[in-house]
All heavy atoms as a GROMACS GRO file, in nm:
protein
  580
    1ALA      N    1  -1.583   0.474  -2.252
    1ALA     CA    2  -1.701   0.532  -2.310
    1ALA      C    3  -1.817   0.530  -2.210
    1ALA      O    4  -1.899   0.621  -2.210
    1ALA     CB    5  -1.741   0.455  -2.436
    2ILE      N    6  -1.822   0.431  -2.123
    2ILE     CA    7  -1.933   0.422  -2.028
    2ILE      C    8  -1.926   0.537  -1.928
    2ILE      O    9  -2.029   0.599  -1.897
    2ILE     CB   10  -1.933   0.287  -1.956
    2ILE    CG1   11  -1.969   0.177  -2.056
    2ILE    CG2   12  -2.029   0.286  -1.839
    2ILE    CD1   13  -1.963   0.038  -2.003
    3THR      N   14  -1.808   0.570  -1.880
    3THR     CA   15  -1.798   0.678  -1.783
    3THR      C   16  -1.836   0.812  -1.845
    3THR      O   17  -1.902   0.894  -1.781
    3THR     CB   18  -1.657   0.686  -1.723
    3THR    OG1   19  -1.560   0.690  -1.829
    3THR    CG2   20  -1.627   0.566  -1.636
    4ALA      N   21  -1.795   0.837  -1.968
    4ALA     CA   22  -1.832   0.961  -2.036
    4ALA      C   23  -1.982   0.967  -2.059
    4ALA      O   24  -2.045   1.071  -2.042
    4ALA     CB   25  -1.757   0.974  -2.168
    5LEU      N   26  -2.041   0.855  -2.096
    5LEU     CA   27  -2.185   0.848  -2.116
    5LEU      C   28  -2.259   0.873  -1.984
    5LEU      O   29  -2.362   0.941  -1.982
    5LEU     CB   30  -2.224   0.713  -2.174
    5LEU     CG   31  -2.370   0.693  -2.208
    5LEU    CD1   32  -2.418   0.796  -2.310
    5LEU    CD2   33  -2.394   0.553  -2.260
    6MET      N   34  -2.207   0.821  -1.874
    6MET     CA   35  -2.272   0.842  -1.744
    6MET      C   36  -2.268   0.990  -1.704
    6MET      O   37  -2.363   1.040  -1.644
    6MET     CB   38  -2.207   0.756  -1.637
    6MET     CG   39  -2.238   0.609  -1.651
    6MET     SD   40  -2.414   0.571  -1.661
    6MET     CE   41  -2.470   0.627  -1.502
    7VAL      N   42  -2.160   1.059  -1.735
    7VAL     CA   43  -2.154   1.203  -1.705
    7VAL      C   44  -2.260   1.276  -1.786
    7VAL      O   45  -2.334   1.360  -1.732
    7VAL     CB   46  -2.014   1.259  -1.734
    7VAL    CG1   47  -2.012   1.410  -1.727
    7VAL    CG2   48  -1.911   1.199  -1.639
    8LEU      N   49  -2.272   1.244  -1.913
    8LEU     CA   50  -2.373   1.307  -1.998
    8LEU      C   51  -2.514   1.276  -1.948
    8LEU      O   52  -2.597   1.367  -1.935
    8LEU     CB   53  -2.358   1.259  -2.142
    8LEU     CG   54  -2.467   1.307  -2.239
    8LEU    CD1   55  -2.455   1.456  -2.262
    8LEU    CD2   56  -2.461   1.230  -2.368
    9LEU      N   57  -2.541   1.151  -1.916
    9LEU     CA   58  -2.674   1.113  -1.868
    9LEU      C   59  -2.705   1.176  -1.733
    9LEU      O   60  -2.819   1.214  -1.707
    9LEU     CB   61  -2.686   0.961  -1.860
    9LEU     CG   62  -2.687   0.888  -1.993
    9LEU    CD1   63  -2.688   0.737  -1.970
    9LEU    CD2   64  -2.804   0.930  -2.079
   10SER      N   65  -2.605   1.190  -1.646
   10SER     CA   66  -2.628   1.253  -1.516
   10SER      C   67  -2.669   1.398  -1.531
   10SER      O   68  -2.744   1.451  -1.450
   10SER     CB   69  -2.502   1.244  -1.430
   10SER     OG   70  -2.476   1.110  -1.396
   11ALA      N   71  -2.620   1.462  -1.634
   11ALA     CA   72  -2.653   1.603  -1.656
   11ALA      C   73  -2.786   1.622  -1.728
   11ALA      O   74  -2.846   1.729  -1.718
   11ALA     CB   75  -2.542   1.671  -1.735
   12THR      N   76  -2.833   1.518  -1.799
   12THR     CA   77  -2.952   1.537  -1.882
   12THR      C   78  -3.076   1.462  -1.834
   12THR      O   79  -3.187   1.504  -1.865
   12THR     CB   80  -2.923   1.495  -2.027
   12THR    OG1   81  -2.880   1.358  -2.029
   12THR    CG2   82  -2.817   1.583  -2.089
   13LEU      N   83  -3.060   1.353  -1.762
   13LEU     CA   84  -3.176   1.274  -1.718
   13LEU      C   85  -3.246   1.338  -1.600
   13LEU      O   86  -3.183   1.406  -1.518
   13LEU     CB   87  -3.132   1.133  -1.678
   13LEU     CG   88  -3.093   1.036  -1.789
   13LEU    CD1   89  -3.041   0.906  -1.728
   13LEU    CD2   90  -3.209   1.009  -1.880
   14PRO      N   91  -3.377   1.313  -1.586
   14PRO     CA   92  -3.446   1.355  -1.464
   14PRO      C   93  -3.389   1.278  -1.344
   14PRO      O   94  -3.327   1.172  -1.360
   14PRO     CB   95  -3.591   1.316  -1.489
   14PRO     CG   96  -3.602   1.278  -1.631
   14PRO     CD   97  -3.466   1.254  -1.683
   15ALA      N   98  -3.412   1.328  -1.225
   15ALA     CA   99  -3.350   1.273  -1.104
   15ALA      C  100  -3.381   1.124  -1.084
   15ALA      O  101  -3.291   1.045  -1.054
   15ALA     CB  102  -3.394   1.352  -0.982
   16ARG      N  103  -3.506   1.084  -1.100
   16ARG     CA  104  -3.542   0.943  -1.078
   16ARG      C  105  -3.474   0.851  -1.178
   16ARG      O  106  -3.417   0.748  -1.141
   16ARG     CB  107  -3.694   0.927  -1.086
   16ARG     CG  108  -3.739   0.784  -1.063
   16ARG     CD  109  -3.892   0.777  -1.058
   16ARG     NE  110  -3.942   0.642  -1.064
   16ARG     CZ  111  -3.949   0.560  -0.959
   16ARG    NH1  112  -3.910   0.601  -0.840
   16ARG    NH2  113  -3.996   0.438  -0.974
   17ALA      N  114  -3.476   0.887  -1.305
   17ALA     CA  115  -3.411   0.806  -1.408
   17ALA      C  116  -3.260   0.803  -1.388
   17ALA      O  117  -3.195   0.700  -1.408
   17ALA     CB  118  -3.445   0.860  -1.546
   18ASN      N  119  -3.203   0.914  -1.344
   18ASN     CA  120  -3.060   0.922  -1.318
   18ASN      C  121  -3.021   0.828  -1.204
   18ASN      O  122  -2.922   0.756  -1.212
   18ASN     CB  123  -3.023   1.066  -1.284
   18ASN     CG  124  -2.874   1.086  -1.273
   18ASN    OD1  125  -2.796   1.005  -1.318
   18ASN    ND2  126  -2.836   1.196  -1.213
   19ARG      N  127  -3.100   0.827  -1.099
   19ARG     CA  128  -3.074   0.740  -0.984
   19ARG      C  129  -3.079   0.593  -1.025
   19ARG      O  130  -2.989   0.515  -0.994
   19ARG     CB  131  -3.177   0.768  -0.875
   19ARG     CG  132  -3.160   0.686  -0.751
   19ARG     CD  133  -3.264   0.731  -0.647
   19ARG     NE  134  -3.245   0.660  -0.524
   19ARG     CZ  135  -3.307   0.546  -0.494
   19ARG    NH1  136  -3.392   0.494  -0.577
   19ARG    NH2  137  -3.283   0.487  -0.380
   20ILE      N  138  -3.182   0.554  -1.098
   20ILE     CA  139  -3.196   0.416  -1.142
   20ILE      C  140  -3.082   0.376  -1.235
   20ILE      O  141  -3.025   0.268  -1.223
   20ILE     CB  142  -3.334   0.396  -1.209
   20ILE    CG1  143  -3.444   0.411  -1.105
   20ILE    CG2  144  -3.343   0.261  -1.279
   20ILE    CD1  145  -3.583   0.420  -1.162
   21THR      N  146  -3.048   0.466  -1.328
   21THR     CA  147  -2.939   0.437  -1.422
   21THR      C  148  -2.807   0.419  -1.348
   21THR      O  149  -2.731   0.326  -1.378
   21THR     CB  150  -2.928   0.551  -1.525
   21THR    OG1  151  -3.052   0.566  -1.592
   21THR    CG2  152  -2.819   0.523  -1.626
   22ASN      N  153  -2.779   0.504  -1.252
   22ASN     CA  154  -2.655   0.492  -1.175
   22ASN      C  155  -2.651   0.362  -1.096
   22ASN      O  156  -2.547   0.296  -1.088
   22ASN     CB  157  -2.639   0.611  -1.080
   22ASN     CG  158  -2.580   0.730  -1.149
   22ASN    OD1  159  -2.477   0.720  -1.215
   22ASN    ND2  160  -2.644   0.844  -1.136
   23LEU      N  161  -2.762   0.323  -1.037
   23LEU     CA  162  -2.766   0.198  -0.962
   23LEU      C  163  -2.741   0.078  -1.053
   23LEU      O  164  -2.662  -0.012  -1.019
   23LEU     CB  165  -2.902   0.182  -0.893
   23LEU     CG  166  -2.926   0.270  -0.771
   23LEU    CD1  167  -3.071   0.262  -0.727
   23LEU    CD2  168  -2.833   0.230  -0.657
   24ILE      N  169  -2.804   0.076  -1.169
   24ILE     CA  170  -2.789  -0.038  -1.260
   24ILE      C  171  -2.648  -0.044  -1.319
   24ILE      O  172  -2.583  -0.149  -1.317
   24ILE     CB  173  -2.895  -0.032  -1.372
   24ILE    CG1  174  -3.033  -0.056  -1.313
   24ILE    CG2  175  -2.864  -0.132  -1.482
   24ILE    CD1  176  -3.147  -0.028  -1.409
   25VAL      N  177  -2.600   0.067  -1.370
   25VAL     CA  178  -2.469   0.067  -1.436
   25VAL      C  179  -2.357   0.036  -1.337
   25VAL      O  180  -2.268  -0.044  -1.367
   25VAL     CB  181  -2.443   0.201  -1.509
   25VAL    CG1  182  -2.300   0.210  -1.558
   25VAL    CG2  183  -2.540   0.217  -1.624
   26ALA      N  184  -2.360   0.095  -1.219
   26ALA     CA  185  -2.255   0.067  -1.121
   26ALA      C  186  -2.259  -0.078  -1.075
   26ALA      O  187  -2.155  -0.143  -1.062
   26ALA     CB  188  -2.269   0.160  -1.001
   27ALA      N  189  -2.380  -0.132  -1.054
   27ALA     CA  190  -2.392  -0.271  -1.010
   27ALA      C  191  -2.343  -0.369  -1.116
   27ALA      O  192  -2.289  -0.475  -1.083
   27ALA     CB  193  -2.537  -0.301  -0.974
   28VAL      N  194  -2.360  -0.335  -1.243
   28VAL     CA  195  -2.314  -0.423  -1.350
   28VAL      C  196  -2.165  -0.402  -1.379
   28VAL      O  197  -2.092  -0.497  -1.406
   28VAL     CB  198  -2.398  -0.398  -1.478
   28VAL    CG1  199  -2.339  -0.468  -1.599
   28VAL    CG2  200  -2.541  -0.443  -1.456
   29TYR      N  201  -2.119  -0.279  -1.372
   29TYR     CA  202  -1.983  -0.246  -1.412
   29TYR      C  203  -1.878  -0.288  -1.309
   29TYR      O  204  -1.764  -0.317  -1.346
   29TYR     CB  205  -1.974  -0.096  -1.441
   29TYR     CG  206  -1.865  -0.059  -1.538
   29TYR    CD1  207  -1.857  -0.119  -1.663
   29TYR    CD2  208  -1.770   0.036  -1.506
   29TYR    CE1  209  -1.757  -0.085  -1.752
   29TYR    CE2  210  -1.670   0.070  -1.594
   29TYR     CZ  211  -1.663   0.010  -1.718
   29TYR     OH  212  -1.564   0.043  -1.805
   30ILE      N  213  -1.912  -0.291  -1.180
   30ILE     CA  214  -1.815  -0.333  -1.079
   30ILE      C  215  -1.766  -0.476  -1.103
   30ILE      O  216  -1.645  -0.500  -1.105
   30ILE     CB  217  -1.871  -0.314  -0.936
   30ILE    CG1  218  -1.874  -0.165  -0.901
   30ILE    CG2  219  -1.788  -0.389  -0.834
   30ILE    CD1  220  -1.942  -0.133  -0.770
   31PRO      N  221  -1.856  -0.575  -1.123
   31PRO     CA  222  -1.805  -0.709  -1.152
   31PRO      C  223  -1.723  -0.717  -1.282
   31PRO      O  224  -1.627  -0.794  -1.291
   31PRO     CB  225  -1.932  -0.794  -1.164
   31PRO     CG  226  -2.035  -0.719  -1.092
   31PRO     CD  227  -2.000  -0.575  -1.106
   32VAL      N  228  -1.759  -0.637  -1.382
   32VAL     CA  229  -1.683  -0.634  -1.506
   32VAL      C  230  -1.540  -0.587  -1.479
   32VAL      O  231  -1.443  -0.646  -1.530
   32VAL     CB  232  -1.752  -0.544  -1.611
   32VAL    CG1  233  -1.662  -0.519  -1.732
   32VAL    CG2  234  -1.884  -0.605  -1.654
   33MET      N  235  -1.526  -0.483  -1.400
   33MET     CA  236  -1.392  -0.432  -1.369
   33MET      C  237  -1.311  -0.533  -1.287
   33MET      O  238  -1.191  -0.549  -1.308
   33MET     CB  239  -1.403  -0.299  -1.293
   33MET     CG  240  -1.466  -0.188  -1.376
   33MET     SD  241  -1.389  -0.160  -1.536
   33MET     CE  242  -1.225  -0.112  -1.489
   34ILE      N  243  -1.374  -0.601  -1.194
   34ILE     CA  244  -1.304  -0.703  -1.116
   34ILE      C  245  -1.261  -0.818  -1.206
   34ILE      O  246  -1.150  -0.870  -1.193
   34ILE     CB  247  -1.393  -0.750  -0.999
   34ILE    CG1  248  -1.410  -0.636  -0.899
   34ILE    CG2  249  -1.334  -0.873  -0.932
   34ILE    CD1  250  -1.512  -0.662  -0.791
   35PHE      N  251  -1.346  -0.857  -1.300
   35PHE     CA  252  -1.310  -0.961  -1.397
   35PHE      C  253  -1.191  -0.917  -1.480
   35PHE      O  254  -1.099  -0.996  -1.508
   35PHE     CB  255  -1.430  -0.992  -1.486
   35PHE     CG  256  -1.404  -1.097  -1.589
   35PHE    CD1  257  -1.397  -1.231  -1.553
   35PHE    CD2  258  -1.385  -1.063  -1.722
   35PHE    CE1  259  -1.372  -1.329  -1.648
   35PHE    CE2  260  -1.360  -1.159  -1.818
   35PHE     CZ  261  -1.353  -1.293  -1.781
   36ASN      N  262  -1.188  -0.790  -1.522
   36ASN     CA  263  -1.074  -0.738  -1.598
   36ASN      C  264  -0.947  -0.742  -1.515
   36ASN      O  265  -0.839  -0.771  -1.567
   36ASN     CB  266  -1.101  -0.595  -1.644
   36ASN     CG  267  -1.200  -0.589  -1.757
   36ASN    OD1  268  -1.221  -0.687  -1.828
   36ASN    ND2  269  -1.261  -0.473  -1.775
   37ALA      N  270  -0.957  -0.710  -1.387
   37ALA     CA  271  -0.839  -0.713  -1.300
   37ALA      C  272  -0.787  -0.856  -1.285
   37ALA      O  273  -0.666  -0.878  -1.279
   37ALA     CB  274  -0.872  -0.654  -1.164
   38ALA      N  275  -0.878  -0.952  -1.279
   38ALA     CA  276  -0.836  -1.092  -1.264
   38ALA      C  277  -0.762  -1.141  -1.387
   38ALA      O  278  -0.677  -1.230  -1.377
   38ALA     CB  279  -0.958  -1.180  -1.237
   39GLY      N  280  -0.787  -1.084  -1.503
   39GLY     CA  281  -0.721  -1.125  -1.625
   39GLY      C  282  -0.595  -1.047  -1.657
   39GLY      O  283  -0.542  -1.057  -1.768
   40ALA      N  284  -0.547  -0.968  -1.564
   40ALA     CA  285  -0.429  -0.886  -1.588
   40ALA      C  286  -0.304  -0.972  -1.604
   40ALA      O  287  -0.286  -1.071  -1.534
   40ALA     CB  288  -0.409  -0.788  -1.473
   41THR      N  289  -0.220  -0.933  -1.698
   41THR     CA  290  -0.093  -1.002  -1.716
   41THR      C  291   0.005  -0.955  -1.609
   41THR      O  292  -0.012  -0.848  -1.550
   41THR     CB  293  -0.035  -0.976  -1.856
   41THR    OG1  294  -0.012  -0.835  -1.870
   41THR    CG2  295  -0.130  -1.022  -1.964
   42SER      N  296   0.107  -1.032  -1.587
   42SER     CA  297   0.203  -1.000  -1.481
   42SER      C  298   0.279  -0.869  -1.507
   42SER      O  299   0.328  -0.806  -1.416
   42SER     CB  300   0.302  -1.114  -1.462
   42SER     OG  301   0.374  -1.137  -1.582
   43ASP      N  302   0.287  -0.828  -1.635
   43ASP     CA  303   0.358  -0.704  -1.668
   43ASP      C  304   0.283  -0.579  -1.621
   43ASP      O  305   0.343  -0.476  -1.594
   43ASP     CB  306   0.379  -0.693  -1.819
   43ASP     CG  307   0.468  -0.803  -1.872
   43ASP    OD1  308   0.547  -0.859  -1.794
   43ASP    OD2  309   0.458  -0.833  -1.993
   44TYR      N  310   0.151  -0.589  -1.610
   44TYR     CA  311   0.070  -0.472  -1.580
   44TYR      C  312  -0.011  -0.485  -1.451
   44TYR      O  313  -0.109  -0.415  -1.433
   44TYR     CB  314  -0.027  -0.444  -1.696
   44TYR     CG  315   0.044  -0.411  -1.824
   44TYR    CD1  316   0.053  -0.505  -1.927
   44TYR    CD2  317   0.103  -0.287  -1.843
   44TYR    CE1  318   0.119  -0.475  -2.044
   44TYR    CE2  319   0.169  -0.256  -1.960
   44TYR     CZ  320   0.177  -0.351  -2.061
   44TYR     OH  321   0.242  -0.320  -2.177
   45VAL      N  322   0.032  -0.572  -1.361
   45VAL     CA  323  -0.045  -0.596  -1.238
   45VAL      C  324  -0.058  -0.467  -1.156
   45VAL      O  325  -0.167  -0.434  -1.111
   45VAL     CB  326   0.019  -0.708  -1.154
   45VAL    CG1  327  -0.045  -0.717  -1.018
   45VAL    CG2  328   0.007  -0.840  -1.228
   46LEU      N  329   0.050  -0.395  -1.137
   46LEU     CA  330   0.045  -0.272  -1.058
   46LEU      C  331  -0.045  -0.169  -1.124
   46LEU      O  332  -0.126  -0.104  -1.058
   46LEU     CB  333   0.184  -0.215  -1.036
   46LEU     CG  334   0.193  -0.089  -0.952
   46LEU    CD1  335   0.137  -0.116  -0.812
   46LEU    CD2  336   0.335  -0.040  -0.943
   47TYR      N  337  -0.032  -0.154  -1.256
   47TYR     CA  338  -0.116  -0.059  -1.330
   47TYR      C  339  -0.263  -0.094  -1.314
   47TYR      O  340  -0.346  -0.009  -1.282
   47TYR     CB  341  -0.077  -0.059  -1.477
   47TYR     CG  342  -0.171   0.021  -1.563
   47TYR    CD1  343  -0.166   0.160  -1.564
   47TYR    CD2  344  -0.265  -0.042  -1.644
   47TYR    CE1  345  -0.252   0.234  -1.642
   47TYR    CE2  346  -0.352   0.030  -1.723
   47TYR     CZ  347  -0.345   0.168  -1.722
   47TYR     OH  348  -0.432   0.240  -1.800
   48TYR      N  349  -0.298  -0.220  -1.336
   48TYR     CA  350  -0.437  -0.262  -1.323
   48TYR      C  351  -0.486  -0.250  -1.180
   48TYR      O  352  -0.600  -0.212  -1.155
   48TYR     CB  353  -0.456  -0.405  -1.373
   48TYR     CG  354  -0.465  -0.416  -1.523
   48TYR    CD1  355  -0.372  -0.489  -1.594
   48TYR    CD2  356  -0.566  -0.352  -1.592
   48TYR    CE1  357  -0.380  -0.500  -1.732
   48TYR    CE2  358  -0.576  -0.362  -1.730
   48TYR     CZ  359  -0.483  -0.436  -1.799
   48TYR     OH  360  -0.491  -0.445  -1.934
   49ALA      N  361  -0.401  -0.283  -1.085
   49ALA     CA  362  -0.442  -0.275  -0.945
   49ALA      C  363  -0.477  -0.130  -0.908
   49ALA      O  364  -0.576  -0.105  -0.839
   49ALA     CB  365  -0.331  -0.328  -0.854
   50LEU      N  366  -0.397  -0.037  -0.955
   50LEU     CA  367  -0.422   0.103  -0.923
   50LEU      C  368  -0.543   0.159  -0.998
   50LEU      O  369  -0.634   0.216  -0.938
   50LEU     CB  370  -0.299   0.188  -0.954
   50LEU     CG  371  -0.180   0.167  -0.862
   50LEU    CD1  372  -0.060   0.248  -0.911
   50LEU    CD2  373  -0.214   0.205  -0.720
   51THR      N  374  -0.545   0.141  -1.129
   51THR     CA  375  -0.652   0.203  -1.208
   51THR      C  376  -0.786   0.135  -1.184
   51THR      O  377  -0.887   0.203  -1.164
   51THR     CB  378  -0.619   0.203  -1.357
   51THR    OG1  379  -0.597   0.068  -1.401
   51THR    CG2  380  -0.496   0.286  -1.387
   52ILE      N  381  -0.788   0.004  -1.187
   52ILE     CA  382  -0.914  -0.066  -1.165
   52ILE      C  383  -0.957  -0.053  -1.020
   52ILE      O  384  -1.076  -0.037  -0.991
   52ILE     CB  385  -0.904  -0.212  -1.211
   52ILE    CG1  386  -0.890  -0.217  -1.363
   52ILE    CG2  387  -1.023  -0.293  -1.165
   52ILE    CD1  388  -0.866  -0.354  -1.420
   53GLY      N  389  -0.863  -0.054  -0.928
   53GLY     CA  390  -0.897  -0.036  -0.787
   53GLY      C  391  -0.963   0.098  -0.761
   53GLY      O  392  -1.064   0.107  -0.692
   54VAL      N  393  -0.906   0.203  -0.819
   54VAL     CA  394  -0.964   0.337  -0.803
   54VAL      C  395  -1.102   0.343  -0.868
   54VAL      O  396  -1.197   0.397  -0.811
   54VAL     CB  397  -0.870   0.444  -0.862
   54VAL    CG1  398  -0.940   0.579  -0.875
   54VAL    CG2  399  -0.746   0.457  -0.777
   55GLU      N  400  -1.116   0.284  -0.986
   55GLU     CA  401  -1.245   0.288  -1.055
   55GLU      C  402  -1.352   0.210  -0.979
   55GLU      O  403  -1.466   0.254  -0.969
   55GLU     CB  404  -1.232   0.232  -1.196
   55GLU     CG  405  -1.354   0.258  -1.279
   55GLU     CD  406  -1.332   0.242  -1.428
   55GLU    OE1  407  -1.218   0.217  -1.470
   55GLU    OE2  408  -1.430   0.257  -1.501
   56VAL      N  409  -1.315   0.097  -0.921
   56VAL     CA  410  -1.410   0.020  -0.841
   56VAL      C  411  -1.451   0.098  -0.717
   56VAL      O  412  -1.568   0.099  -0.679
   56VAL     CB  413  -1.353  -0.119  -0.805
   56VAL    CG1  414  -1.436  -0.188  -0.698
   56VAL    CG2  415  -1.347  -0.206  -0.930
   57LEU      N  416  -1.358   0.167  -0.653
   57LEU     CA  417  -1.391   0.249  -0.537
   57LEU      C  418  -1.487   0.362  -0.575
   57LEU      O  419  -1.583   0.390  -0.503
   57LEU     CB  420  -1.264   0.307  -0.474
   57LEU     CG  421  -1.177   0.208  -0.398
   57LEU    CD1  422  -1.048   0.275  -0.353
   57LEU    CD2  423  -1.253   0.152  -0.279
   58ILE      N  424  -1.462   0.425  -0.689
   58ILE     CA  425  -1.550   0.533  -0.734
   58ILE      C  426  -1.689   0.478  -0.767
   58ILE      O  427  -1.791   0.538  -0.730
   58ILE     CB  428  -1.489   0.607  -0.855
   58ILE    CG1  429  -1.365   0.684  -0.810
   58ILE    CG2  430  -1.591   0.699  -0.922
   58ILE    CD1  431  -1.284   0.742  -0.924
   59LEU      N  432  -1.695   0.363  -0.834
   59LEU     CA  433  -1.824   0.303  -0.865
   59LEU      C  434  -1.898   0.261  -0.739
   59LEU      O  435  -2.020   0.273  -0.732
   59LEU     CB  436  -1.805   0.183  -0.959
   59LEU     CG  437  -1.771   0.217  -1.103
   59LEU    CD1  438  -1.726   0.093  -1.179
   59LEU    CD2  439  -1.889   0.282  -1.172
   60ALA      N  440  -1.825   0.212  -0.639
   60ALA     CA  441  -1.889   0.177  -0.512
   60ALA      C  442  -1.947   0.302  -0.445
   60ALA      O  443  -2.056   0.298  -0.388
   60ALA     CB  444  -1.789   0.108  -0.420
   61PHE      N  445  -1.876   0.413  -0.455
   61PHE     CA  446  -1.927   0.539  -0.402
   61PHE      C  447  -2.052   0.583  -0.477
   61PHE      O  448  -2.150   0.629  -0.416
   61PHE     CB  449  -1.819   0.648  -0.409
   61PHE     CG  450  -1.869   0.783  -0.369
   61PHE    CD1  451  -1.892   0.813  -0.235
   61PHE    CD2  452  -1.896   0.880  -0.463
   61PHE    CE1  453  -1.940   0.938  -0.197
   61PHE    CE2  454  -1.944   1.004  -0.428
   61PHE     CZ  455  -1.966   1.033  -0.294
   62VAL      N  456  -2.050   0.570  -0.610
   62VAL     CA  457  -2.168   0.605  -0.691
   62VAL      C  458  -2.285   0.517  -0.652
   62VAL      O  459  -2.398   0.565  -0.635
   62VAL     CB  460  -2.136   0.593  -0.842
   62VAL    CG1  461  -2.262   0.598  -0.926
   62VAL    CG2  462  -2.039   0.701  -0.886
   63LEU      N  463  -2.260   0.389  -0.636
   63LEU     CA  464  -2.365   0.295  -0.597
   63LEU      C  465  -2.423   0.331  -0.461
   63LEU      O  466  -2.544   0.335  -0.442
   63LEU     CB  467  -2.308   0.153  -0.596
   63LEU     CG  468  -2.404   0.038  -0.588
   63LEU    CD1  469  -2.498   0.037  -0.706
   63LEU    CD2  470  -2.327  -0.092  -0.583
   64ARG      N  471  -2.336   0.361  -0.366
   64ARG     CA  472  -2.382   0.399  -0.232
   64ARG      C  473  -2.457   0.531  -0.234
   64ARG      O  474  -2.563   0.545  -0.174
   64ARG     CB  475  -2.262   0.409  -0.137
   64ARG     CG  476  -2.301   0.445   0.004
   64ARG     CD  477  -2.178   0.458   0.093
   64ARG     NE  478  -2.212   0.507   0.222
   64ARG     CZ  479  -2.224   0.636   0.253
   64ARG    NH1  480  -2.203   0.728   0.162
   64ARG    NH2  481  -2.256   0.674   0.375
   65SER      N  482  -2.405   0.628  -0.307
   65SER     CA  483  -2.470   0.759  -0.314
   65SER      C  484  -2.606   0.751  -0.381
   65SER      O  485  -2.703   0.812  -0.334
   65SER     CB  486  -2.383   0.858  -0.391
   65SER     OG  487  -2.262   0.881  -0.324
   66ALA      N  488  -2.615   0.675  -0.489
   66ALA     CA  489  -2.743   0.662  -0.559
   66ALA      C  490  -2.843   0.584  -0.474
   66ALA      O  491  -2.962   0.612  -0.478
   66ALA     CB  492  -2.723   0.592  -0.694
   67GLY      N  493  -2.794   0.491  -0.396
   67GLY     CA  494  -2.884   0.412  -0.312
   67GLY      C  495  -2.936   0.487  -0.192
   67GLY      O  496  -3.047   0.463  -0.145
   68THR      N  497  -2.859   0.580  -0.140
   68THR     CA  498  -2.899   0.654  -0.020
   68THR      C  499  -2.949   0.795  -0.052
   68THR      O  500  -2.984   0.869   0.040
   68THR     CB  501  -2.782   0.665   0.079
   68THR    OG1  502  -2.673   0.732   0.017
   68THR    CG2  503  -2.739   0.528   0.127
   69TRP      N  504  -2.952   0.832  -0.179
   69TRP     CA  505  -2.996   0.966  -0.216
   69TRP      C  506  -3.142   0.984  -0.178
   69TRP      O  507  -3.223   0.896  -0.201
   69TRP     CB  508  -2.979   0.984  -0.367
   69TRP     CG  509  -2.986   1.127  -0.410
   69TRP    CD1  510  -3.096   1.193  -0.451
   69TRP    CD2  511  -2.879   1.219  -0.414
   69TRP    NE1  512  -3.065   1.322  -0.482
   69TRP    CE2  513  -2.932   1.342  -0.460
   69TRP    CE3  514  -2.745   1.212  -0.383
   69TRP    CZ2  515  -2.854   1.456  -0.476
   69TRP    CZ3  516  -2.667   1.326  -0.400
   69TRP    CH2  517  -2.722   1.445  -0.445
   70PRO      N  518  -3.178   1.099  -0.119
   70PRO     CA  519  -3.318   1.120  -0.081
   70PRO      C  520  -3.409   1.118  -0.203
   70PRO      O  521  -3.375   1.172  -0.308
   70PRO     CB  522  -3.318   1.258  -0.016
   70PRO     CG  523  -3.180   1.306  -0.014
   70PRO     CD  524  -3.093   1.209  -0.085
   71ARG      N  525  -3.524   1.054  -0.189
   71ARG     CA  526  -3.616   1.042  -0.302
   71ARG      C  527  -3.687   1.174  -0.331
   71ARG      O  528  -3.726   1.202  -0.441
   71ARG     CB  529  -3.718   0.933  -0.275
   71ARG     CG  530  -3.654   0.797  -0.275
   71ARG     CD  531  -3.756   0.689  -0.254
   71ARG     NE  532  -3.690   0.562  -0.240
   71ARG     CZ  533  -3.673   0.476  -0.338
   71ARG    NH1  534  -3.719   0.503  -0.457
   71ARG    NH2  535  -3.612   0.361  -0.318
   72SER      N  536  -3.705   1.257  -0.229
   72SER     CA  537  -3.766   1.388  -0.251
   72SER      C  538  -3.697   1.488  -0.161
   72SER      O  539  -3.652   1.455  -0.052
   72SER     CB  540  -3.916   1.385  -0.224
   72SER     OG  541  -3.937   1.356  -0.087
   73GLN      N  542  -3.692   1.610  -0.207
   73GLN     CA  543  -3.630   1.716  -0.129
   73GLN      C  544  -3.739   1.802  -0.068
   73GLN      O  545  -3.829   1.848  -0.135
   73GLN     CB  546  -3.539   1.802  -0.216
   73GLN     CG  547  -3.421   1.726  -0.269
   73GLN     CD  548  -3.331   1.817  -0.354
   73GLN    OE1  549  -3.363   1.931  -0.378
   73GLN    NE2  550  -3.220   1.762  -0.400
   74GLU      N  551  -3.728   1.820   0.062
   74GLU     CA  552  -3.824   1.906   0.132
   74GLU      C  553  -3.764   2.044   0.139
   74GLU      O  554  -3.649   2.063   0.177
   74GLU     CB  555  -3.851   1.854   0.270
   74GLU     CG  556  -3.917   1.716   0.270
   74GLU     CD  557  -3.940   1.664   0.410
   74GLU    OE1  558  -3.948   1.747   0.501
   74GLU    OE2  559  -3.951   1.543   0.426
   75SER      N  560  -3.843   2.145   0.106
   75SER     CA  561  -3.792   2.281   0.111
   75SER      C  562  -3.804   2.334   0.254
   75SER      O  563  -3.892   2.296   0.331
   75SER     CB  564  -3.867   2.372   0.014
   75SER     OG  565  -4.001   2.382   0.056
   76ASP      N  566  -3.715   2.423   0.288
   76ASP     CA  567  -3.715   2.483   0.421
   76ASP      C  568  -3.803   2.606   0.427
   76ASP      O  569  -3.811   2.673   0.527
   76ASP     CB  570  -3.572   2.519   0.462
   76ASP     CG  571  -3.486   2.397   0.482
   76ASP    OD1  572  -3.542   2.291   0.518
   76ASP    OD2  573  -3.364   2.406   0.463
   77VAL      N  574  -3.866   2.640   0.318
   77VAL     CA  575  -3.946   2.762   0.311
   77VAL      C  576  -4.079   2.743   0.376
   77VAL      O  577  -4.147   2.651   0.373
   77VAL     CB  578  -3.964   2.808   0.165
   77VAL    CG1  579  -4.044   2.936   0.160
   77VAL    CG2  580  -3.831   2.823   0.100
   0.00000   0.00000   0.00000
């Protein structure tokens, strides 16, 4: 539900609020996903490693992108 909500918020929030929201949610959600991976049962280790690993990589990319996104856009005109 969080990922679907983030897509909706990314499309509807102003740029500054979107940037702050992405930074906060990614920073909080990465440790949650790592905690979930640590609690994986032996039957689903590969599944959790793949799905949670990919999700953590995507969240790290979101965190990096939101952190380095330019605060203002200069027009070339």
